[in-house]
C-alpha positions as CSV (number, residue, x, y, z in Angstrom):
1,M,-12.0,-16.5,-16.3
2,P,-15.3,-14.7,-16.7
3,A,-15.4,-11.2,-14.7
4,V,-17.0,-11.1,-11.2
5,A,-20.2,-8.7,-10.9
6,S,-19.0,-5.5,-8.7
7,P,-21.1,-5.6,-5.6
8,A,-24.5,-3.7,-5.2
9,A,-24.1,-1.1,-2.4
10,L,-24.0,-3.2,1.0
11,P,-26.5,-2.6,3.8
12,A,-25.0,-0.8,6.9
13,T,-25.6,-4.0,8.8
14,C,-23.5,-6.3,7.1
15,S,-20.4,-7.6,8.9
16,R,-17.0,-6.2,8.9
17,R,-15.4,-9.1,6.9
18,A,-18.3,-9.4,4.2
19,C,-18.0,-5.8,3.7
20,L,-14.3,-6.0,3.1
21,C,-14.6,-9.2,1.0
22,A,-16.9,-7.5,-1.1
23,A,-14.9,-4.5,-1.6
24,L,-11.8,-6.4,-2.7
25,A,-14.0,-8.6,-5.0
26,G,-15.6,-5.5,-6.7
27,A,-11.8,-4.1,-7.3
28,L,-10.4,-7.4,-8.4
29,A,-12.9,-8.3,-11.0
30,L,-11.7,-5.2,-12.7
31,A,-9.1,-7.4,-13.8
32,G,-11.4,-10.1,-15.4
33,C,-11.1,-12.8,-13.0
34,M,-10.7,-13.6,-9.0
35,P,-7.3,-14.7,-7.7
36,P,-7.2,-17.9,-5.5
37,I,-7.8,-17.4,-1.9
38,R,-4.8,-19.3,-0.9
39,P,-4.9,-20.4,3.0
40,L,-3.0,-18.6,5.7
41,G,0.1,-19.9,6.9
42,A,1.4,-19.9,10.4
43,R,3.6,-17.6,9.6
44,M,3.6,-15.3,6.3
45,D,6.0,-16.4,4.0
46,R,8.8,-13.8,3.2
47,L,12.2,-13.4,1.3
48,L,14.8,-11.4,3.1
49,E,17.2,-9.8,0.7
50,P,20.1,-8.3,2.8
51,A,22.3,-5.5,1.5
52,V,25.2,-7.5,2.9
53,P,24.8,-11.4,3.4
54,G,25.2,-12.0,7.2
55,Q,24.7,-8.3,8.3
56,R,21.9,-6.1,9.1
57,A,21.2,-2.6,7.5
58,D,19.9,0.3,9.4
59,T,17.1,0.6,7.0
60,L,14.5,-2.3,6.1
61,L,12.2,-1.8,3.1
62,V,9.3,-4.0,3.5
63,L,7.4,-4.7,0.3
64,L,4.0,-5.8,-0.2
65,P,2.5,-7.4,-3.8
66,G,-0.5,-6.9,-5.5
67,A,-3.3,-9.4,-5.3
68,Y,-2.1,-11.7,-8.2
69,D,1.8,-11.5,-7.1
70,T,4.2,-13.1,-5.0
71,P,7.6,-12.3,-3.3
72,Q,9.4,-14.0,-6.4
73,D,7.8,-11.2,-8.5
74,F,9.7,-8.5,-7.0
75,Q,13.0,-10.4,-7.8
76,H,11.8,-11.3,-11.6
77,Q,10.6,-8.0,-12.2
78,G,14.1,-6.4,-11.1
79,F,13.0,-4.7,-8.0
80,V,15.9,-6.3,-6.0
81,Q,18.3,-5.6,-8.8
82,A,17.6,-2.0,-8.9
83,V,18.6,-1.7,-5.2
84,R,21.7,-3.4,-5.5
85,Q,22.6,-1.8,-9.0
86,R,22.4,1.6,-6.8
87,Q,24.5,0.2,-4.2
88,L,21.9,1.3,-1.4
89,P,22.5,0.3,2.0
90,V,18.8,-1.3,2.7
91,D,17.5,-4.8,3.4
92,L,14.7,-5.5,1.5
93,L,11.7,-8.0,3.0
94,L,9.6,-9.3,0.3
95,L,6.5,-10.6,1.7
96,D,3.8,-13.2,0.7
97,A,1.0,-10.7,1.8
98,H,-1.6,-12.4,-0.5
99,T,-5.4,-11.8,-0.8
100,G,-6.3,-14.2,2.0
101,Y,-4.8,-12.1,4.8
102,Y,-7.1,-8.9,3.8
103,T,-10.3,-11.2,3.5
104,A,-9.5,-12.9,6.9
105,Q,-9.0,-9.2,8.5
106,Q,-5.5,-10.1,9.4
107,I,-3.0,-8.2,7.4
108,T,-2.4,-5.6,9.9
109,D,-2.0,-7.8,12.8
110,R,0.3,-10.1,10.7
111,L,2.8,-7.2,9.8
112,L,2.6,-5.7,13.2
113,H,3.4,-9.1,15.1
114,E,5.3,-10.9,12.3
115,V,7.2,-7.9,10.4
116,V,7.3,-4.4,11.9
117,A,8.0,-5.3,15.5
118,P,10.1,-7.9,15.2
119,A,12.0,-6.0,12.8
120,R,12.2,-2.8,15.3
121,A,13.4,-5.5,18.1
122,E,16.1,-6.7,16.0
123,G,17.6,-3.0,15.8
124,Y,16.4,-1.7,12.3
125,A,16.7,2.1,12.7
126,R,13.9,2.9,9.8
127,I,11.2,0.8,8.4
128,W,9.5,1.8,5.3
129,L,6.4,0.0,3.6
130,V,6.5,-0.4,0.0
131,G,3.1,-1.7,-1.5
132,I,1.9,-2.2,-5.0
133,S,-2.0,-2.3,-5.8
134,L,-3.6,-4.3,-2.8
135,G,-0.1,-3.9,-1.4
136,G,-0.4,-0.3,-1.1
137,Y,-3.9,-0.3,0.5
138,G,-2.2,-3.1,3.3
139,A,0.6,-0.5,3.9
140,L,-1.7,2.5,4.3
141,L,-3.9,0.3,6.4
142,F,-1.1,-0.4,8.6
143,A,0.1,3.1,8.9
144,Q,-3.3,4.5,9.7
145,Q,-3.4,2.0,12.7
146,H,0.3,2.5,13.8
147,P,1.9,5.4,12.4
148,Q,4.2,5.4,15.1
149,L,6.1,2.2,13.6
150,V,7.0,2.9,10.3
151,D,9.3,5.9,9.2
152,G,7.7,6.2,5.7
153,L,5.3,4.8,3.1
154,F,5.8,4.6,-0.9
155,V,2.6,3.1,-2.6
156,M,2.2,2.5,-6.4
157,A,-0.8,2.4,-8.2
158,A,-2.8,1.6,-4.7
159,F,-6.3,-0.1,-4.4
160,L,-8.0,2.4,-2.2
161,G,-11.4,0.0,-1.8
162,R,-14.8,0.5,-3.5
163,R,-15.2,3.3,-5.8
164,D,-18.3,5.2,-4.0
165,L,-16.1,6.9,-1.9
166,P,-13.3,8.4,-4.2
167,A,-16.0,9.4,-6.4
168,A,-17.9,11.3,-3.5
169,I,-14.5,13.0,-2.5
170,G,-13.8,14.1,-6.0
171,Q,-17.4,15.6,-6.2
172,A,-17.0,17.3,-2.9
173,G,-13.6,19.0,-4.2
174,G,-11.0,16.8,-3.0
175,L,-9.9,15.3,0.5
176,R,-9.9,18.9,2.2
177,A,-13.1,19.9,1.0
178,W,-14.7,16.6,1.9
179,D,-16.9,16.4,5.1
180,G,-15.6,12.8,6.1
181,R,-19.1,11.4,5.5
182,L,-20.6,9.0,2.9
183,D,-24.0,7.0,4.0
184,G,-23.2,3.4,3.2
185,A,-19.7,3.6,3.0
186,D,-17.8,0.5,3.8
187,A,-16.4,0.9,7.4
188,H,-12.9,-0.1,6.5
189,D,-12.5,2.4,3.4
190,L,-14.2,5.2,5.4
191,A,-11.7,5.1,8.3
192,L,-8.8,4.8,5.6
193,W,-9.9,8.0,3.7
194,R,-10.9,9.9,6.7
195,W,-7.1,9.0,8.1
196,L,-5.9,10.3,4.5
197,R,-8.2,13.3,4.9
198,E,-6.7,14.3,8.6
199,R,-3.3,13.9,7.0
200,A,-4.3,16.5,4.5
201,L,-5.7,18.8,7.0
202,S,-2.8,18.4,9.4
203,P,0.5,18.5,7.2
204,N,2.6,19.5,10.0
205,A,1.3,17.0,12.6
206,P,3.8,14.2,13.4
207,Q,3.1,11.3,10.8
208,P,5.4,9.3,8.5
209,P,6.0,10.6,5.1
210,L,4.0,9.3,2.2
211,W,5.1,9.0,-1.4
212,I,2.6,7.7,-4.1
213,G,3.3,6.6,-7.9
214,Y,1.0,5.6,-10.6
215,G,0.6,5.2,-14.3
216,D,-1.3,8.1,-16.1
217,S,-3.8,5.2,-17.2
218,D,-3.8,3.3,-14.3
219,R,-7.3,1.6,-13.6
220,F,-7.1,3.7,-10.1
221,V,-5.7,6.8,-11.1
222,A,-8.7,8.9,-10.1
223,S,-8.3,7.8,-6.3
224,N,-4.4,8.2,-6.3
225,R,-4.6,11.4,-7.6
226,L,-7.0,12.5,-4.7
227,I,-4.2,11.6,-2.2
228,A,-1.5,13.1,-4.6
229,A,-3.1,16.4,-4.6
230,T,-2.5,16.6,-0.8
231,L,1.2,15.5,-0.8
232,P,4.3,17.8,-1.6
233,P,4.9,17.7,-5.3
234,E,8.2,16.0,-4.9
235,H,6.3,13.1,-3.1
236,V,4.2,12.4,-6.3
237,L,5.6,10.0,-9.0
238,V,3.7,9.9,-12.2
239,T,4.6,7.9,-15.4
240,D,2.7,6.5,-18.5
241,G,1.1,3.3,-18.6
242,G,-1.5,1.5,-16.9
243,H,-1.7,-1.3,-14.0
244,T,1.1,-3.2,-15.0
245,W,4.6,-3.8,-14.0
246,A,6.6,-1.8,-16.6
247,P,5.3,1.6,-15.1
248,W,5.7,0.4,-11.4
249,Q,9.3,-0.7,-12.5
250,R,10.1,3.0,-13.8
251,L,8.5,4.5,-10.4
252,W,10.4,2.1,-8.2
253,G,13.5,3.4,-10.1
254,E,12.8,7.1,-9.7
255,F,12.0,6.7,-6.1
256,L,15.0,4.6,-5.6
257,D,17.2,7.4,-7.2
258,R,15.7,9.9,-4.7
259,H,16.3,7.6,-1.8
260,P,14.2,9.3,0.7
261,F,14.6,6.6,3.0
262,H,18.1,7.8,3.9
263,T,16.2,11.0,5.9
264,P,14.7,10.0,9.1
265,G,10.6,10.0,9.1
266,A,8.7,12.1,11.3
267,N,8.6,9.2,14.2
268,S,12.1,8.3,13.7
């Protein structure tokens, strides 16, 4: 498919949905084509991979895929196998959180009402969100709005909205130096980056721990490095490679070897 042109700066009066759609389109165009926007289901499709069939573990890892990916990709790319090889006592929930849920502005509400709140009601003591690319964006959006409901986050090669904000934050000297403003910025992106700034400025405040991983030649490396600079060094995982499954597999393995989800988060 031909590449979709990145959108021009949007007027401040644009609708929130139009702004989000345009921001997603600009980022997804970098891959050379736009994924089809699939219809939304009455219930988000998912695959549950329990540690022990018929039993519930204490910890649930919720995996959110990238824009082009499906729950089955986590299986095919060895993510489930990597957990089982290490004999980690965690359940995995693989979500079909595709692009349509983001452009319809339903991702956080769907995660709340269909995934996280029911999991809490079922008795999971710890819930971690794991997101790749667009899924990282979704995980961060949810934690921004419902920090008390998650015990930790691991985002890999996270898409973080339009590039104007990360560029401005970098020019300001990083998240801690940035004043939290940028005229004409997308409202969703601005709120997310302000939340990340608040986290950086208040590291001792109660908040779910955040881990980040990325390849050193990933297309979103600049924005991921802005977040990494505010985190404890042990929460930052970097490997060689770009925006592909091979580096994500390595990052996933390293994250699992450190198994931070066995330690209760700030909100447990």
